[in-house]
N, C-alpha and C positions, 0 to 999 in steps of 0.2 A: 651688818653681819648677815650672811645668807642662811635661811633656814629651809632644810628640804621640806617638800609638801608632806603632809601627814592626812591621815583619814579624817574627815570632819563629820560630827554628828549635828544633824539639823536642830534638834531641840537644844543641845548645849550650847550651839552657836548663837541661837536666837535669844535664850536666857541672858547669854553674855552680853549681847547688844542691849536687851532691854534694861538689865541692871545698870549699864553704863550711863543711862540717862534717866534712871528712875527718881521720881520725887519721893519715894518711900524708903528705898533701901540704899544703903552705902552713900548716903549723901555728903558724908564727911570725907569721902575720897573719890566720888565719881564726878563726871562732868557737870551734872544738874547742880551740884553743890558750889560750882564757881561761877554761876550766873550773876550774882551779886558780889561786889567787892566791899570796901570798905563802907561803914555806916556812920552817921553822924546826926547827934540829937537836934530837934527843933529848938530855935531860941525861945519862943513860948508857944503855948498852945491853951486857947480859951475857948468858952462855949457860951451862946445864948440860946434858950429853948423856948418854943412857943407852940401853942395847940393850933395856930393859923399857918396857912402858907402865905408868906409875906414876899415883897419884891427885896431886891438887893438893896436898893437905896434906903428902904426902910430898915433892913436887916442890919445894916453896919452901924445904925445909930443907937442899937440896942445896947444893954448892959451886958458884958461879956465876964464870965467867972472862969477862973483857972480850972483846967482839967488835965487828965493824963490818959495814957493808953491803959486800957482795962477796965475804965469807967464805963457805967451802963447809963443810958439815955432813954427818953421816951416817955410816954407810952406810944402804943400804935397810932399811926397817922400824925403824930407830932412832927415838928420840924426843928432839926438842931443846926445852927449856924455856928460853925468853928472858925476862929481867926488863927491863922497860921503864920507865925513870924520865924523866918529862917535866914540863915547865913551859910552860904556854901565855902568850905574851907579853901584857902589860897591853894593848899597842896594839891588840889583835885584838878588844877590846870590841865587841859588836854583830855580830860575824861567826860565820859557821858554821865550826867547827873539827873537822877530822878528824885521825885517826891514818891515815897511808897506809902500807900494808904489802903488800909483794909479795915472793913466793917461789915456788919450784917445788914446795913441799911443801904438805900441808893443815894449815891452822892453826886454833886455836880461842884466842879472846881471853878472859881471866879477869879479872874486876874484882870487888873486895870478895868474894873467896873463891867467885864463882859464874861460870859459862860466861855469855857475853853475846853473843857473835857468832863465826860462822865466817868465817875469812879464807882464802880459796882463789881464786887467780888464774883457774884453769881455771873457776870458778863464778862469775866476774865479781863477787867480793866482795873488794874490796882496800882498803876503808877503813872506819873505825869512827868514827861521829859522838860526839865527845866534848861539844859543845855545839851547838845548833841556831842559837842566838843568845847569844854569850858575854855573862855578866852579871857584875857586880862580885862578888856573893855566892856564885858558882859556884866550886867548887875549881879553882885553876890548876895546883897541883903535884899530880900523880897518879902513883901506880906501878900498872903493869898487867903481866900475865904472858901471854905467848903459848906455847901448846902446839903445837908444829909436829912432825906426823908426817912421817917421811921416805918418803914415797911420794906420787905425784899422785892426782888424782881417779879415774884408771882405772889404778891400781897403778903398776907399775915396769917394764913390759915392755922388753926390751932389743931395740932396732931398730924395733919396732912394739909398740902398746899391747896387742895380743893375745899376744905373744911371752911366754916364760918371763921371769920377772923378772931384773933385774941386780942381783945381790947387792952389787956394789961401786961403785953410783952415787952420786954426791955431791949435795947439795941447796943451793941457793945462796940467800942473802937479797938481793934486789935493790933493795928501797925499805924504809926505815923512817925516817919523818919525820913532822913536825906540818905541815899545809897549811891554807889557808883555801880553803874550797869555796864556789864561786860558784853557788848554787842556781839563780838566774835564768838563767844560761847553760845549766844542765842541762835546764830546762824548755823553753827555746828549742830546744836541740838535739833534743829529744824531739818537739817539734812539726815541725821539719824533716825528721827521719827517717822519720816517719810519712807526711808528703806526699810525700816522694821515693819511698817505697815503694809507695804507691798509684799514683803514675805508671807505676813499673816494672810492678807487678802487673796492672794494669788494661789496659795496653797502649794502642797508637796509636788503635784504633777506638772507645775509650770515652770519651763526652763528660765523664764525671766525672773522669778520669785527666787530661784537658787543664785542667780547673779547678783540679785540685791542682798541676799544673805551673806554671801562671800565679800561683796564690797563693804558691808557694814562691819564685818569682822576684821578684815584688813584695816579699817578705820581706826578700830579699838586698837589694834597693833601698833598703829602710828602715833596715836594722840595720848599725849601725857597731859592730864587735866591741870597739873601745877606748872606747865611749861606752854604759854600762849604761842611760842615760836613753832610748836609742833602741829598747831591747828591747821596751817595752810595746806600742808600735804595730805592731810585728812580730807579736806574740802575739795581739793582737786580730784580725789578718787570719786567723791560723790558728784560732782559736776560732770565727770566723764561719764558716769551711769546715766545721769539725768538727760545729758545731750544726745544720747543714742535714738534716733527719731523713727517715728512710726511710718507705716505704709500709707498710702493716700486713701484707702477704703475705711481706715479707722473711724469710729464714731466720734462726733465733734460736740463737745460740751460747751453750752454758752454760759459762762460763769457771770452771775450778777449779784452783787451786794444786795441785800434785803434787810428790813427790820419790821417784821409784823408788830404793829402795837395796837392792842385791843383798846378801843376807845373808852370802854369801860368794861371790867369784868371781875377779877378780884381785888379791884381798888375803884374809887370813885373817878368821875370825869375830871375833877380838878388835878388829880394826881397824874392823870394821863398828859395833861399839859406840860408837866415837869418831865415825863418820861420821854416825850417827843424832844424836848429841848436837850436833855442828857445824851440821847441816842444821836440826834442830828448834828449836834455840835461836834461830836467824836468823828462822825462820818466826814463833815468838812474838813477837820484836820487831817485825816487820811487821805482826802483829796489833794490837799496842799503838799502832801509828801509823795503821793503816787498819782501822777497825771494819767495813767492808763485806768484808774479804778472807776468803775461805774456803780451806781447805786440806784435803785428802783423804790419809789415811794407812793403810796397811794393815800387816799382819804383827804378831799379838799378842807373838811372840818379841822384835821389836826394842822395843816398850813395855815388856816386862819387863826387858830390858838396861837401858833408860834408868831405869826406876824403882828399880833396883838400884844403879846406878853413879852417877846424876845425880838425886837425890830431890827437889831443889829445882826443877829443870827439869820433871820429871814433875808436880809440883803445879800448875805453871803451865798444863801441857797439859790436865790435868784441869779447872781453870778455864775455858779456851777451849773445850774439849769441852761443858761446860754452857752456855756462852754460844752454842753453835752454830756457831763459827767452824772449830775443830779437829775434823774428822770423821773416826772411824775407820771404815774399810770393809774388806771382804773376808771377815771372819768366820773366817778359818783362822789356824792357829799361824804358819805362813809362807806364802809364795807358793810353794807346792809344785810340783812337776813335774806336768803333767797326765796323764802316761800311766803311768809306772812304780809308783807306790805302789799297794799293794794296796786292794781295796775298804774294808777294815776301816780301813786307815791313813788314807784319805781321810775316813772318817767322824770319825776320832779329829782330824784336821786342824780340822774344823769344831767338834767337841765341846770341844776345848782351846781353841780361839780364841774362840769365843761365849762360853763360860764366863768368859774372862778379860774381854772386853769388857764383859760383863754386870756382873761384880764390881768392876771398876775405873772404869767410866763410867756405869753404870746402864742400859745399853741393849744390845741385840743389834744386829749389823750387818744392813742390809737388803740389801746387794749383795754378790755374789761378785765379787772384783777380782783379776784375774790376768793382766796386759797383756803379759808377757813370758816365757811358756813355751812349749815346743816341741810343741804340739798338745794336744787336750782330748778326754779319754775320753767316749764316748757315754753312760756312766752317770752323768756329772756332774750333769745336770739333776734326776734322782731324788734324788740325794745332797743337792744344794743345797736342795731343797724340804723334804726330812727335816730340814734344819738350820734352817728358818724363812726361806729366801731364795728369791726367785723372779726376781731380777734379776742379769743378768751383763754384765760389761765387760771387754773385752780388745781388742787390736789387732793382735796377733802374726801373724794370717793374712795381713796386708798384706805380710809378708815371703815369700810363696810364690814359688817358684822359676820356676814355669811357668804356672799357671791363677790367674786373678784371682778372688777369692771374690765372689760376685754380690750380696752385701748388706752394708749397715752396721747396719740396725736391723731385727730379724726375731725370730720364735720359734724357739727352738732345741728339738727334740724328742729325748728320750733314747730308749733301746732299750726301755724299759718305757711309752712314751708320755708320760711327764712332759715339761711345757714351760716354759721360762723365758724372759722377755723379754730380749733379747740386743742390745748396742749396740757396735759398733766405731767409735770416733772416726775420721770420714772424713779428717782430716788425716793419720792414719797414722803417729801419734806419741804418746807419753805423756810426752815433755819438749819441749813447744813454748815459745816465748819470748815470746808475745803479740804477734807482728809481724803485718803486714798479710799477708805470705805465708801464714802460719798460717790466717788467717780466709779468704782467698781459696781455698786449697786445701780446707778444710772444706766449703765450700760446692760447689766444682767437683767433688770427688771424691766427694760424697754419691751413692751408688748406688740410694738409695730415694726420688728426687726424686718428689715427689707421693704418697708413702706416709708420709713423715715429714719435719717441718720443724723439727726440734730436733735438735742435736748437742752432744757434749762437745768442748771444748778444754781439756787438761790441760797446764799450763804449769809450767816450772821444770826445773832441770838434773836429770839422774836418771841411774840405773844405778849411778854412784859417789856418789850423793848431791849435794848442793848446795842443790837447790829453788829457789822463785822469788826474785826481787829486786824492790825498788822500781821499777826501771825498766820491769819486765814490767808491773807495776800500773799504772805511769803510762801506759804505751802503751794498755793496754786501756780505761782510763778515757777517753781521748780520743775513742774510736770506739764508745761504748756504743750510739748511735743516729745514724750518720752516713750520708747518702746514698751509695748505690754499695756499702756493705758490709753484712754481715749485722748484726743487732742483737746486741749482747754484753751478757749478763746475768752478773754475779757469782753463781754459783749453787751448788748442792748436788747430790750424785747423787740425792737423793730427789726434788727438784723436776724434774730431768731425766727420770727415769723415770716420774714421774707424768704428765708431759706427753706422752711417748712412749706410756703405756698409754692415755691419753685419746684419742688418734688412732690407735689401733692396728687399726682395722677392716679396713685395706687392707695390713696386714703380711703377708709370705710366712712359711712355715716351712721349716726346714731340718732333716732328720732324720738322725740317725746322728752320728758322729763328727765333730770339727773337725780335720782332718788337715794338719798343717803340712809344706809341701812343701820341707824344708830340715833340716839339722842330723839326718839320719837316723842318723849314727854315735853320736849320744848314746843310742841304745838298747843299745850296746855298750861303749864306752869306760869306763876304770876299772873293770874286771871285779870287783875286790876290793870296791869300794864296793857294787856291786850283789849280790854275794854276801853281804856283811854286812847289807844291808837285808832280803833275803829270809829269812836265818837269824833276824834278831832279831824280825822279824814273826812267825815261827813260835815263837819261845822265848816271846816276850811272849802269844801266844795260849795256849801251854800252860800257863804259870804262872797266867794268869787262870783257865782252866779248873779247874786243880787246886785253886787257892785257893777257888774257888767250891764245889767238891765237899767241901773240908775245912769251909768254912763252914756248908754244909748239914747235915753230920753233927756238927758240934760248934760250938754257939753261942759258946762261949769262944774260938774260933779268931780270931786277929789279922789280918784281911786287909790285905795290906802296900800300902795305898792310896797312902801318900805315895811309898814306893820306886816303884811302877809308875808313877805320874804323872810323876816325874822321868825315868825310863827310856823312857817314851813320849814326853816331851817332846825327849830327845835324837835318838830315831829320827825324829821329825817334823822336827826341825831339818835332819838330813842329807838329807831329801827335799826340801830347797830346789831351785829349778830350774836352778842351776848346780853343785849337788854330786852328787845322785844321777845326773844325766845324765853326769858326768865332764867338765864343760866348764870346770873351775877349774884354778887352779895347784896345784903339788905340795904346798905348805904346807897347802892346804884338805883335800887327800887325807889327808895325814897326820893331821889332826885328826879327820877323818871315822872313819879306821880306828881311832884310839884310841878314840873314842867307842863305836865297835861292840864293840871288845874290852872296854871297861869295862861295856857293856850285858850282853855274854854272861857275864861273870864274875859281875856282880851278880845276873843271872836265874838262874844256876845255883845261887847261894846261896839265892835266894829259892825256887827249885824244890825244893830239898832240904828247907829248913825246912818248906815246905808240907806234905811227905809224912811228915814226923815226926808227924803227926796220926794216932791209931790207925784202923785199918779203912778206910784211903784208898788206893787204887791205881787209876792211870788209864792207859789207851791211848787217846790222843785219836784215833788213826785205826788200823784194822786194816792194818798196814803189810805189803805182801807182801815177805818178806825177800829172795826171788831179784831183785826190782827194785832194792833200795837196797844190799843188802850182798853181792851175789854178786861175785865176784873174776873188772878191766880190759876179758872178752867172754863172753855165753851166746847162742847163735844156732842156729837150725835151718838149715843151709846151709853156706857155706863162707867163709872169712875169708883174704885173701891181701895181700902188699904188692906194689904196682905203682908204679913211677916215684916211689919214696920216699913214696906215700900209702897209708894203710890203708883197704883196700877189703872190703867185706862183700857178699856174694850171698846173698840168703835166698830161701827159697821162700815162697809167697803167704801163709802164716800164721806165718812165722817171728817170732822176737821178738829184738831187739838191745838190749842194755844196755851203755852204756860209761862207765866211770869213768875220766876222763882226768886225767893228771898232766903238766903242760905248764911247761917252763921258757922263757919267751919273751924274746927278745933282737933282735927285729927292729926295722926303722925303716920307717915310711910302708907297712906291710902290714897285711892284714886277713885274719884266719884264721876260715874258715867250714867247716862240714860239709854236704855234699849228700847227699840221698837220691832217687834216681830210683825212682819208684814206679809200679806197674801200675794206675793209677787215673786216670780221666778225669772232670773236673768243672770247670765254669765258675768255682766259687768255692771259697775254702778258709775254714775257720772258726778263729777265734783267741778264746783266753780273755782277757776284760778284767775289770774289777772287777765282781764280783757277777753274771756272766753272760759272754755271747760275742757277737761280731757276724761278719759274712761280709765278704770282700773279694775282687775277682776274681783268677783266676789267668791271665787274659789281659791282652794290652796293646792294647785296641781304640782306647782314646781317651787323651789326655794325662792326664785325670783317672787313668786306670788305669795307665800305665806310669811316671808320677811316683812311684807308691807301689812302686817297686823293692825298697824295704826298708821293713817295717812292724814294729809293735810289737805283742807280745801277752805274756801272763804264763806260766803254767805248761805250757800245751799249745797246740798247733795240730793241725787235722785236715783231711784231704782225703779226701772220700768219693764213691762213687758209689751206685747202688742196690744194697744188700745187701753192700757191702763198703767198707773204707777204711783209711786208715793215719793214726795220730796220732804226733805228735812231742812228746815230754816233756821237761822240764829241771828242774834244782833251783835256777838262779841266773841265767838268761839271759832276755833280752827282746827280741832282734832276729831276725826271721824274713823269709822269702822263699818264696812258692810260685809258680812260674812254669810253667804247664802241669802237667807231671807231676813236676817236681823241687822237692822240698821242702829248704829250707836253714836252718840255724840258726847265726846268727852267735855266735862264740865269743872272739875277742880282736881288739883294734885296736892300732896304734902310731903315733899322731899325735905331733907334736913341739911343739905349742903348744895351749893355754898351759902344759902340763906337758910338759917335754922327756923325762921318764921315765914317760911314761902306760903302764900295763900291763906294764912291764917286770918280770920275776922269775917266781916259782913260781906255778903256779894249779893248782887242783883242781876239777873240776866234773863232774857226770853227767847225761847225756841218755839217753833211751831212745826206740826205735822200736818202736811197737805196732801191728801190723796187727790188724785185727778184722773180724768179721762183723757185719753189720748197720749201723746208725746209731752214731755216737760215743755218743749217749745210751744206746742199747741196750747197748752194749760197756761201759759204765761207765768211759769215758775220764776224765771229770771226777773220779771216785773214785781212779782209779789216779794221777792228777796230784797229788791230795792225799796219797796214800800216798807217793809220792817225795819230797814236800817236808815231810812231817810224820812223822818216823821215829819208831819206838817208842822211848820213853825208859825205860831200865832204872833202877830205884830200888833201891839196896842195902838188904839187911836188912829186907825186907818180905815174910817167909815167912808170917806169921801173920795173914793178911787173909782177908777173905770177899769174893767177886766181888759186885758189885751194879751196877745201871744207873739213872741217875737221869732221863735223857731219851730219848724214842722219838719219832721223827717217821716217819709211815705211808707216806710217798712218796719214792721214790729220786730225784726230781727236785727235791725240798727239801733244800737244805744247811743244816745247823746250823752257822754259820760262827763265832758268838762266843758266850761265856758270861762275863758280868763283873759285879762288884758295881755296883749302880746309883749314880750321882752323888749323895752326900749322904744316901744311905739304907742304913744297916747291915744292915737286915733284909730287903733286896730285891735281887733279880739282875736283870740285863738279858740276855735271850735273843735273839739276831739270827739270823734265817733268810732265805734268799732262793730263788727259783725259778730253777732253773739251766738247764733245758732250752729254755726259750722256750715255754712252754704255760700255758694257764689249767687251774688244777686246785684240788681242795679236799683236805686232809689234817687228821690230828688232832695237836695239841700240847697245851700246858698253859700256863695263866696265868691272871691276873686282869684285865689291861688291856693294850691295844696302847699304843704311845708312840712319839713321834717320835725322829729320831736325837740330838736334845738330851735325850732321856729325860724328856720332858713328857708325863704321862699323858694318854690321850685318854678322859675319863670318858664321853663320849657314845657310846662305842663299848665297852661292857663285852662280856668275852669270853663266847661261847656255851658254856657247860659242859654236857656230856652223858656220864654214866658216867665221871667223873674225867677226861674228855679235852676239849680244846677244839678246836672245828672252825673252821679257817682256809681263807679262799680266796685264791689267789694269781692275780693276772695276769701274763703273760710277765716274767720278770726283776724282779719286784717285790721289795723289801726290806721284811720286816716286823719291827720290834722289839717284844719283849713284856716287861712287868714282871711278875715272879713274887716274891711275898712268901714267905719261907721260915720266918719265925717271927714 
């Protein structure tokens, strides 16, 4: 029957459409209330609870006790295995049948001895498809198992998700039933949702928004929730709207599934293993149903965990990697912190990660992928390029507290001049949901309009895992090319960066570090983790050097390749961006400290066995004993106590070395040591990976004063012409230099997410080093190495002859690493870098240069002259050399 047009009120029409699909209002008569049809009880439900994380084969042998919906289980970190016995009613033939499961824990469904889907309410995964259209020959009686972790997607915080975990929390089973799922209702709900969101996001001034509003209203007119036959006409209206295409100049969105999983944060490492499996098995199921679906995934360590614990799932992942749907990215062992690991540790992140991806998937990663860490070292571009990567994706600088970073797509230049093409997704998130809001924000917030017309949209639940859902894919499918919105392509990182590179002529360049204006406390919190990291880095260095020297003197020496790889991988794991920064719960801290303890013990054993080789003795650095082993203070000047503080007054060339023992029991306090110095300079210099950089000592602009606390490694220096003062340490990373006051951060006392962070006994050393001339001329860099690499005394080594294998002719060049080459028993890798910030030539020794993955560069044979090799360095350049020893 024809109805004449009437005046339409925007707010009234919008609310009408919203309530028609609401999950809160009118669900007894609206469309949302028809999503599920008939329900049927399970045949039986029983449970076995354990405090341990056990395998499937072990779990099914346990004693199961009857349970019911509404029962509580746990405590926190326990595991509940549910045995689910069901029988689908014969009357449901031809219908889509789901197991509906809701709880406040994280679930994994097992069928036929294999994991098949994650079931996590917070991740919008609350049902498992038993049959898309029930047939007579399909099994109707089925036994399933649900492995329920007694923790949520974001751990088990008491009062707030970031708080310390509540150890006594219980977890409730809220739904467990068979249901008929009305797919046609779900499709129509998605149409309505997308139209309503277009109305909201485009606003009152946009013609396309009104078209969406009127389309949704007419669909409400046509659709009777009780009559499925009315749905097709309503869907036709939606499809007509979505099929109206864009112009060719519209922004292009590269949509990629993503599931950022913190390797540890508000949950321990062991739980992350299950988070990976729950998330990735769901991704694989989505790929089986959606051949166009692309998923990006980083962190070789997580792949290794899944390979070890879920080999069947790993085989499926390998299959979809070969199909080009499951795409490994990142190239590193974990998504490490971007500030605190040493230069060599960063190299090993890429070496271990890239080698793993090549071995397991036949390919190296092309993109560095680090979306969630607390800043990015200015040496990363060179390290990336050395590992075969010249593309970088992150979004963390959108979290800046004060200043808005000026670009989304740009070239990032490191301290040596290396450049990498860099992209920050303009939607400022790595866990979008495929909604209209995500697409509009991506276009609106693009800071490089006119320079770059392509952007990434990473969709899927993240941080605690979860990943994409079918609903997210359905949303994006509807608006692939719809007028008023950006064009949406299901894409890959390679396609995105290739498009950006092709139109890169107008892109700007950002030189120097990418400093995050937030979370500065991560440079200091959990001091024992930072101490363990620094010491294990030094131990691994020394054992590798000693082993290489032993190998060069005795071809029969067995280089500890496997042991060193295992120990390096543990160290690299602890460099994850919520572990070494100290932003994790106490359980993670305990695990990390145990890894460091095991590393130290194992390295000591390897170290001693190395030096059982005749004629080998090594002093890795010529330590000045007064700096490291002098006894609590040595100073030229006076020392006094005043107001409970230890104060030292030094003459202009006095030295102060302090070994501190601290029993820390404070709350919400920050312990720092300050040194007012008689130096005036507008900049201070800080050591970073394979070099150093300068930061201002003044607070002229917001970009200056927001760096009230900065990070550095073994030393910082402030100098004027002819004189300066350096501040050295053996395990600290937080610094501040404001005008003439140098500050080193020592300990913090935050109460979340670890209520006991930094409590207890601490031992650390720092040194104040006044010097004449520049810090380069005063050998500050060498003194800092001396402080961090003490002499190692080897017992029973009296009958040795002194000898030297390596010599470098310039004090500006640091010989950082000597190790056995990967897969080459007769070759060593020698890594050097220019440390002063200058162009120079020096002599060394080798056959060929190589990249950081130790691939020889045969096009650049070494220039040998009188048994020496001539090398030319640009400022802060890293050069790796291959040396055949037999």
